[in-house]
C-alpha positions in Angstrom: -77.7 74.5 -2.4 -79.2 71.0 -2.1 -76.3 70.1 0.2 -77.1 72.7 2.7 -80.7 71.6 2.9 -79.8 68.0 3.2 -77.5 68.7 6.1 -80.0 70.8 7.8 -82.4 67.9 7.6 -79.9 65.6 9.4 -80.3 65.1 13.3 -77.1 63.0 13.4 -74.6 61.1 11.4 -72.2 58.7 13.1 -70.1 55.8 12.0 -71.3 52.6 13.3 -68.7 49.8 13.8 -71.6 47.4 14.4 -72.7 47.5 10.7 -69.5 49.2 9.4 -71.5 52.2 7.8 -72.3 55.8 8.5 -75.8 55.9 10.0 -77.9 59.0 9.5 -81.0 60.1 11.3 -83.2 62.4 9.4 -85.3 65.2 11.2 -88.5 64.0 9.8 -88.1 60.6 11.0 -87.0 61.8 14.4 -89.8 64.3 14.8 -92.7 62.7 13.1 -92.1 58.9 13.4 -89.9 58.2 16.5 -91.0 61.1 19.0 -94.6 60.8 17.8 -95.1 57.2 17.7 -92.9 55.8 20.6 -93.7 57.4 23.9 -90.7 55.7 25.6 -88.2 57.6 23.2 -87.6 61.2 24.1 -85.1 64.1 23.1 -83.1 63.0 26.2 -82.2 59.7 24.4 -80.6 61.3 21.3 -77.0 61.4 22.7 -77.2 58.1 24.3 -78.6 56.5 20.9 -75.6 58.3 19.0 -73.1 56.7 21.7 -74.6 53.3 21.4 -74.3 53.2 17.6 -70.8 54.6 17.6 -69.3 52.5 20.6 -67.7 49.2 19.2 -67.4 48.0 22.8 -71.0 47.8 23.5 -72.6 44.4 22.8 -75.3 44.2 20.3 -77.6 41.8 18.7 -78.1 42.3 15.1 -80.9 40.9 12.9 -82.0 41.1 9.1 -85.5 41.0 7.8 -85.8 37.6 5.9 -88.0 39.2 3.1 -85.8 42.3 2.7 -82.2 42.0 3.2 -81.7 45.7 3.2 -83.6 46.1 6.5 -81.7 45.5 9.7 -82.2 46.1 13.4 -79.7 46.5 16.0 -80.8 45.7 19.7 -79.0 47.2 22.7 -79.7 46.2 26.3 -81.1 49.4 27.7 -81.9 49.7 31.3 -83.7 53.2 31.1 -86.8 51.2 29.6 -87.1 48.6 32.4 -89.3 47.0 33.5 -91.4 47.2 30.1 -88.8 47.0 27.6 -85.4 45.4 28.0 -84.0 46.5 24.6 -83.6 49.6 22.6 -84.1 48.7 18.9 -82.7 50.9 16.2 -84.2 49.9 12.7 -82.0 50.8 9.7 -82.3 50.6 5.9 -79.1 49.8 4.2 -78.7 52.4 1.3 -75.0 51.1 0.1 -71.9 49.7 1.4 -71.1 53.2 3.1 -74.5 54.3 4.3 -77.7 53.3 6.4 -80.7 55.4 7.6 -82.5 55.2 10.6 -86.2 54.2 9.9 -87.3 54.0 13.5 -86.2 53.7 17.2 -88.2 52.3 20.0 -88.1 49.7 23.1 -88.5 46.3 22.6 -89.5 43.6 25.3 -87.6 40.8 23.6 -85.5 39.8 20.6 -87.4 39.1 17.4 -88.4 35.3 16.7 -90.4 35.7 13.5 -89.5 37.3 10.2 -86.0 38.3 11.1 -82.9 36.2 11.2 -79.7 36.9 13.3 -76.6 38.2 11.5 -72.9 38.3 12.7 
């Protein structure tokens, strides 16, 4: 029974070649964190976000928090947010060697310069 509840709680689950893990977005994160806190993100962005995460041919910039190696961010150039934000930032928490969960998604004006380090 808990598996059914857990699956109902997932907005999407896609494999991301960028981090070589399955990425999950939970309903509460989408509804109460992303949609409420980040005006630039709307329901119309859900499918493009999944496509960006799962497409190995789209260039990305990846960063890791310097104080917490399990927290990473993937930045995609995203023209829908111009002129205010150049990038779409997807912040992830690494759970294990197969899974990561989305912690937030929002626009970003530039790439990070403090508190994060670039990763390959």
